[in-house]
FIDODO-616002 format. One record per residue (C-alpha): residue in three letters; x, y, z. Coordinates in steps of 0.25 Angstrom, whole numbers, always signed. Example, Ala and Ser with C-alpha at 12.3 -4.5 7.8 and 13.67 -1.06 7.14 Angstrom:
BEGIN
<aa->ALA, c1->+49, c2->-18, c3->+31>
<aa->SER, c1->+55, c2->-4, c3->+29>
END
This chain:
BEGIN
<aa->MET, c1->-20, c2->+79, c3->+30>
<aa->PRO, c1->-33, c2->+75, c3->+23>
<aa->THR, c1->-45, c2->+71, c3->+31>
<aa->ALA, c1->-58, c2->+64, c3->+29>
<aa->THR, c1->-71, c2->+64, c3->+38>
<aa->ASN, c1->-80, c2->+53, c3->+42>
<aa->ASP, c1->-92, c2->+57, c3->+50>
<aa->GLY, c1->-84, c2->+68, c3->+56>
<aa->VAL, c1->-72, c2->+60, c3->+59>
<aa->ARG, c1->-59, c2->+67, c3->+52>
<aa->LEU, c1->-50, c2->+56, c3->+46>
<aa->THR, c1->-36, c2->+60, c3->+42>
<aa->TYR, c1->-29, c2->+53, c3->+30>
<aa->GLU, c1->-17, c2->+53, c3->+21>
<aa->ARG, c1->-16, c2->+50, c3->+6>
<aa->ASP, c1->-3, c2->+47, c3->-1>
<aa->GLY, c1->+3, c2->+40, c3->-13>
<aa->SER, c1->-2, c2->+41, c3->-27>
<aa->PRO, c1->-16, c2->+47, c3->-29>
<aa->GLU, c1->-17, c2->+41, c3->-42>
<aa->ALA, c1->-16, c2->+27, c3->-36>
<aa->GLU, c1->-25, c2->+17, c3->-29>
<aa->THR, c1->-28, c2->+21, c3->-15>
<aa->VAL, c1->-24, c2->+13, c3->-3>
<aa->LEU, c1->-30, c2->+17, c3->+10>
<aa->PHE, c1->-24, c2->+13, c3->+24>
<aa->VAL, c1->-32, c2->+11, c3->+37>
<aa->GLU, c1->-24, c2->+10, c3->+50>
<aa->GLY, c1->-26, c2->+1, c3->+62>
<aa->LEU, c1->-31, c2->+3, c3->+76>
<aa->GLY, c1->-25, c2->+16, c3->+82>
<aa->TYR, c1->-15, c2->+19, c3->+71>
<aa->GLY, c1->-14, c2->+31, c3->+62>
<aa->ARG, c1->-11, c2->+31, c3->+47>
<aa->TRP, c1->+4, c2->+31, c3->+49>
<aa->MET, c1->+3, c2->+15, c3->+50>
<aa->TRP, c1->+2, c2->+14, c3->+35>
<aa->ARG, c1->+15, c2->+22, c3->+32>
<aa->TRP, c1->+22, c2->+9, c3->+27>
<aa->GLN, c1->+10, c2->+5, c3->+18>
<aa->ARG, c1->+8, c2->+19, c3->+12>
<aa->ARG, c1->+23, c2->+20, c3->+8>
<aa->ALA, c1->+22, c2->+6, c3->+1>
<aa->LEU, c1->+9, c2->+11, c3->-6>
<aa->SER, c1->+14, c2->+25, c3->-10>
<aa->ASP, c1->+10, c2->+22, c3->-25>
<aa->TYR, c1->-4, c2->+21, c3->-20>
<aa->ASP, c1->-14, c2->+32, c3->-15>
<aa->THR, c1->-14, c2->+29, c3->+0>
<aa->ILE, c1->-23, c2->+34, c3->+11>
<aa->ARG, c1->-20, c2->+33, c3->+26>
<aa->TRP, c1->-30, c2->+38, c3->+36>
<aa->ASP, c1->-31, c2->+39, c3->+51>
<aa->ASN, c1->-43, c2->+31, c3->+57>
<aa->ARG, c1->-52, c2->+39, c3->+66>
<aa->GLY, c1->-45, c2->+41, c3->+80>
<aa->THR, c1->-31, c2->+40, c3->+74>
<aa->GLY, c1->-21, c2->+49, c3->+69>
<aa->ASP, c1->-26, c2->+62, c3->+62>
<aa->SER, c1->-40, c2->+58, c3->+61>
<aa->ASP, c1->-51, c2->+61, c3->+71>
<aa->THR, c1->-54, c2->+53, c3->+83>
<aa->PRO, c1->-70, c2->+53, c3->+85>
<aa->GLU, c1->-76, c2->+46, c3->+97>
<aa->GLY, c1->-76, c2->+31, c3->+96>
<aa->PRO, c1->-77, c2->+20, c3->+97>
<aa->TYR, c1->-75, c2->+18, c3->+82>
<aa->THR, c1->-80, c2->+7, c3->+72>
<aa->VAL, c1->-72, c2->+1, c3->+60>
<aa->GLY, c1->-84, c2->+6, c3->+52>
<aa->GLU, c1->-82, c2->+20, c3->+56>
<aa->MET, c1->-67, c2->+19, c3->+52>
<aa->ALA, c1->-71, c2->+13, c3->+38>
<aa->GLY, c1->-80, c2->+25, c3->+36>
<aa->ASP, c1->-68, c2->+34, c3->+40>
<aa->LEU, c1->-60, c2->+26, c3->+29>
<aa->ALA, c1->-71, c2->+29, c3->+19>
<aa->ALA, c1->-71, c2->+44, c3->+23>
<aa->VAL, c1->-56, c2->+45, c3->+20>
<aa->LEU, c1->-58, c2->+38, c3->+6>
<aa->ASP, c1->-69, c2->+48, c3->+3>
<aa->ASP, c1->-61, c2->+60, c3->+7>
<aa->THR, c1->-50, c2->+55, c3->-3>
<aa->GLY, c1->-59, c2->+52, c3->-14>
<aa->VAL, c1->-54, c2->+37, c3->-14>
<aa->ASP, c1->-66, c2->+27, c3->-16>
<aa->SER, c1->-59, c2->+14, c3->-15>
<aa->PRO, c1->-45, c2->+12, c3->-9>
<aa->HIS, c1->-37, c2->+0, c3->-6>
<aa->VAL, c1->-39, c2->-1, c3->+10>
<aa->VAL, c1->-27, c2->-5, c3->+19>
<aa->GLY, c1->-31, c2->-7, c3->+33>
<aa->ALA, c1->-23, c2->-13, c3->+45>
<aa->SER, c1->-29, c2->-18, c3->+58>
<aa->MET, c1->-41, c2->-9, c3->+61>
<aa->GLY, c1->-38, c2->-3, c3->+48>
<aa->GLY, c1->-41, c2->-16, c3->+41>
<aa->MET, c1->-54, c2->-17, c3->+48>
<aa->ILE, c1->-58, c2->-3, c3->+43>
<aa->ALA, c1->-54, c2->-7, c3->+29>
<aa->GLN, c1->-63, c2->-20, c3->+30>
<aa->GLN, c1->-75, c2->-11, c3->+35>
<aa->PHE, c1->-72, c2->-1, c3->+24>
<aa->ALA, c1->-73, c2->-12, c3->+14>
<aa->LEU, c1->-86, c2->-17, c3->+19>
<aa->ASP, c1->-93, c2->-4, c3->+22>
<aa->TYR, c1->-88, c2->+4, c3->+10>
<aa->GLY, c1->-83, c2->-6, c3->-1>
<aa->ARG, c1->-73, c2->+4, c3->-5>
<aa->ALA, c1->-60, c2->-4, c3->-4>
<aa->ASP, c1->-52, c2->-8, c3->-16>
<aa->SER, c1->-45, c2->-18, c3->-7>
<aa->LEU, c1->-42, c2->-20, c3->+7>
<aa->THR, c1->-28, c2->-23, c3->+14>
<aa->LEU, c1->-31, c2->-28, c3->+28>
<aa->LEU, c1->-19, c2->-29, c3->+37>
<aa->CYS, c1->-19, c2->-35, c3->+51>
<aa->THR, c1->-34, c2->-34, c3->+53>
<aa->THR, c1->-46, c2->-42, c3->+55>
<aa->PRO, c1->-61, c2->-43, c3->+51>
<aa->GLY, c1->-65, c2->-45, c3->+65>
<aa->GLY, c1->-76, c2->-54, c3->+69>
<aa->PRO, c1->-77, c2->-67, c3->+77>
<aa->GLU, c1->-66, c2->-74, c3->+71>
<aa->ALA, c1->-56, c2->-63, c3->+72>
<aa->VAL, c1->-44, c2->-65, c3->+82>
<aa->PRO, c1->-44, c2->-53, c3->+92>
<aa->THR, c1->-32, c2->-45, c3->+95>
<aa->PRO, c1->-25, c2->-52, c3->+106>
<aa->GLU, c1->-27, c2->-47, c3->+120>
<aa->ALA, c1->-12, c2->-44, c3->+123>
<aa->THR, c1->-12, c2->-35, c3->+110>
<aa->GLN, c1->-24, c2->-28, c3->+115>
<aa->GLU, c1->-18, c2->-25, c3->+128>
<aa->ARG, c1->-5, c2->-20, c3->+122>
<aa->ILE, c1->-13, c2->-11, c3->+113>
<aa->PHE, c1->-23, c2->-5, c3->+122>
<aa->ASP, c1->-17, c2->-7, c3->+136>
<aa->VAL, c1->-4, c2->+1, c3->+136>
<aa->PRO, c1->+3, c2->+3, c3->+149>
<aa->GLU, c1->+0, c2->+17, c3->+155>
<aa->ALA, c1->+15, c2->+20, c3->+158>
<aa->TYR, c1->+19, c2->+20, c3->+143>
<aa->ASP, c1->+22, c2->+33, c3->+136>
<aa->GLU, c1->+16, c2->+35, c3->+122>
<aa->ARG, c1->+27, c2->+28, c3->+114>
<aa->GLU, c1->+27, c2->+16, c3->+124>
<aa->ARG, c1->+12, c2->+15, c3->+122>
<aa->ARG, c1->+13, c2->+14, c3->+107>
<aa->ARG, c1->+24, c2->+4, c3->+107>
<aa->TYR, c1->+17, c2->-4, c3->+117>
<aa->LYS, c1->+4, c2->-4, c3->+109>
<aa->MET, c1->+12, c2->-8, c3->+96>
<aa->ALA, c1->+19, c2->-20, c3->+102>
<aa->PRO, c1->+8, c2->-30, c3->+97>
<aa->THR, c1->+8, c2->-24, c3->+83>
<aa->MET, c1->+22, c2->-27, c3->+79>
<aa->THR, c1->+33, c2->-38, c3->+81>
<aa->GLU, c1->+43, c2->-36, c3->+92>
<aa->ALA, c1->+54, c2->-37, c3->+81>
<aa->PHE, c1->+49, c2->-26, c3->+73>
<aa->VAL, c1->+47, c2->-17, c3->+85>
<aa->ARG, c1->+61, c2->-20, c3->+90>
<aa->ASP, c1->+68, c2->-18, c3->+76>
<aa->ASN, c1->+60, c2->-5, c3->+72>
<aa->ASP, c1->+61, c2->+4, c3->+84>
<aa->ASP, c1->+62, c2->+17, c3->+76>
<aa->LEU, c1->+50, c2->+13, c3->+68>
<aa->ILE, c1->+42, c2->+9, c3->+80>
<aa->GLU, c1->+45, c2->+23, c3->+86>
<aa->ARG, c1->+40, c2->+30, c3->+74>
<aa->ILE, c1->+27, c2->+21, c3->+74>
<aa->VAL, c1->+25, c2->+26, c3->+89>
<aa->ASP, c1->+27, c2->+40, c3->+84>
<aa->TRP, c1->+16, c2->+38, c3->+73>
<aa->ARG, c1->+7, c2->+31, c3->+83>
<aa->ILE, c1->+8, c2->+42, c3->+94>
<aa->GLU, c1->+5, c2->+52, c3->+83>
<aa->SER, c1->-7, c2->+45, c3->+77>
<aa->ASP, c1->-13, c2->+34, c3->+85>
<aa->ALA, c1->-27, c2->+34, c3->+90>
<aa->SER, c1->-29, c2->+38, c3->+104>
<aa->GLU, c1->-32, c2->+28, c3->+115>
<aa->ARG, c1->-47, c2->+32, c3->+113>
<aa->ALA, c1->-47, c2->+31, c3->+98>
<aa->LEU, c1->-39, c2->+18, c3->+99>
<aa->ALA, c1->-50, c2->+12, c3->+107>
<aa->TRP, c1->-61, c2->+17, c3->+98>
<aa->GLN, c1->-54, c2->+11, c3->+86>
<aa->ALA, c1->-52, c2->-2, c3->+94>
<aa->ALA, c1->-67, c2->-3, c3->+96>
<aa->ALA, c1->-68, c2->-3, c3->+81>
<aa->VAL, c1->-58, c2->-14, c3->+79>
<aa->ASP, c1->-65, c2->-22, c3->+90>
<aa->ALA, c1->-79, c2->-21, c3->+83>
<aa->PHE, c1->-74, c2->-24, c3->+69>
<aa->ASP, c1->-80, c2->-36, c3->+63>
<aa->VAL, c1->-82, c2->-38, c3->+48>
<aa->HIS, c1->-79, c2->-53, c3->+48>
<aa->ASP, c1->-92, c2->-57, c3->+42>
<aa->ARG, c1->-91, c2->-46, c3->+31>
<aa->LEU, c1->-77, c2->-49, c3->+25>
<aa->ARG, c1->-83, c2->-56, c3->+13>
<aa->ASP, c1->-89, c2->-42, c3->+9>
<aa->ILE, c1->-75, c2->-36, c3->+8>
<aa->THR, c1->-73, c2->-40, c3->-7>
<aa->ALA, c1->-61, c2->-30, c3->-9>
<aa->PRO, c1->-47, c2->-37, c3->-11>
<aa->ALA, c1->-40, c2->-38, c3->+2>
<aa->LEU, c1->-26, c2->-40, c3->+7>
<aa->VAL, c1->-26, c2->-45, c3->+22>
<aa->VAL, c1->-12, c2->-45, c3->+29>
<aa->HIS, c1->-9, c2->-50, c3->+43>
<aa->GLY, c1->+3, c2->-53, c3->+51>
<aa->THR, c1->+4, c2->-67, c3->+58>
<aa->ASP, c1->+9, c2->-60, c3->+71>
<aa->ASP, c1->-2, c2->-49, c3->+72>
<aa->ARG, c1->-5, c2->-47, c3->+87>
<aa->VAL, c1->-15, c2->-37, c3->+85>
<aa->VAL, c1->-24, c2->-43, c3->+74>
<aa->PRO, c1->-21, c2->-58, c3->+74>
<aa->VAL, c1->-18, c2->-64, c3->+60>
<aa->GLU, c1->-30, c2->-73, c3->+61>
<aa->ASN, c1->-38, c2->-60, c3->+58>
<aa->GLY, c1->-31, c2->-58, c3->+45>
<aa->ARG, c1->-34, c2->-72, c3->+41>
<aa->LEU, c1->-48, c2->-71, c3->+44>
<aa->LEU, c1->-49, c2->-58, c3->+37>
<aa->ALA, c1->-43, c2->-64, c3->+24>
<aa->GLU, c1->-52, c2->-76, c3->+25>
<aa->GLY, c1->-64, c2->-67, c3->+25>
<aa->LEU, c1->-61, c2->-57, c3->+14>
<aa->PRO, c1->-65, c2->-63, c3->+1>
<aa->ASN, c1->-54, c2->-56, c3->-7>
<aa->ALA, c1->-42, c2->-56, c3->+3>
<aa->ASP, c1->-27, c2->-59, c3->+1>
<aa->TYR, c1->-21, c2->-63, c3->+14>
<aa->ARG, c1->-6, c2->-60, c3->+18>
<aa->GLU, c1->-1, c2->-65, c3->+32>
<aa->LEU, c1->+13, c2->-59, c3->+37>
<aa->ASP, c1->+20, c2->-69, c3->+45>
<aa->GLY, c1->+24, c2->-63, c3->+58>
<aa->ALA, c1->+19, c2->-49, c3->+55>
<aa->PRO, c1->+12, c2->-41, c3->+67>
<aa->HIS, c1->+0, c2->-32, c3->+67>
<aa->LEU, c1->+7, c2->-20, c3->+61>
<aa->LEU, c1->+12, c2->-28, c3->+49>
<aa->PHE, c1->+10, c2->-16, c3->+40>
<aa->ILE, c1->+22, c2->-10, c3->+48>
<aa->GLU, c1->+30, c2->-21, c3->+52>
<aa->ARG, c1->+28, c2->-29, c3->+39>
<aa->ALA, c1->+26, c2->-17, c3->+30>
<aa->ASP, c1->+33, c2->-23, c3->+18>
<aa->ALA, c1->+25, c2->-36, c3->+18>
<aa->VAL, c1->+12, c2->-28, c3->+20>
<aa->ASN, c1->+16, c2->-18, c3->+9>
<aa->ASP, c1->+19, c2->-29, c3->-1>
<aa->ALA, c1->+6, c2->-36, c3->+1>
<aa->LEU, c1->-2, c2->-23, c3->+0>
<aa->ARG, c1->+5, c2->-18, c3->-12>
<aa->GLY, c1->+3, c2->-32, c3->-19>
<aa->PHE, c1->-11, c2->-32, c3->-15>
<aa->LEU, c1->-14, c2->-18, c3->-20>
<aa->ALA, c1->-8, c2->-21, c3->-33>
<aa->ASP, c1->-17, c2->-33, c3->-35>
<aa->VAL, c1->-30, c2->-27, c3->-31>
END
């Protein structure tokens, strides 16, 4: 597995698809490993795709924290430098969308941005509901590892999807046990999310952007997607009715159609 290094932090990544095509780089959300992009990677198999594990996650190093979104944007740049790619299309979800925004501001190397279920931060941003935070960070001690993962995921998907896709949920639990951030690294990443705020710099992000948000997002409420789309000077906004936070899994077909159409036009 190839690795890049940023200030001594080793970052593991995978590269798939067509090396002759345009590059799409995926950035995952809080605590998640690169497995979360498997649906989008398959849909973009005719592109050159890069997926990497954020610091503290999966096969990448876990340096002492807390972390900042700026550090993780630097990690993204290091992965690109290692691959020899100058300016990819960057796709980020949740915390990954924050890293993508910071990367565009700090490095100016994004051909386009696709920002899923994310926020620009700032005083007008709607915070994660307290009930959701408790569900993610305050898991009953009596639960075993699999029960913990299911408990944490409850606010990120609709009840109907979980009920009707038990085999898939079990596979996701397996992937999360294998590659999720540790509790310490999760807290360090969460500190980066809490401190993130580029609301007053959105006008400086001139790359074409696709913003996609679900109306039933219980982690990053939909008002944040609307705020982000309003602030970006070159944004196309898509709202998925009834979609939850993990819309790139639960509503993968709709997300993939929007993503492919957007990439074909930029």
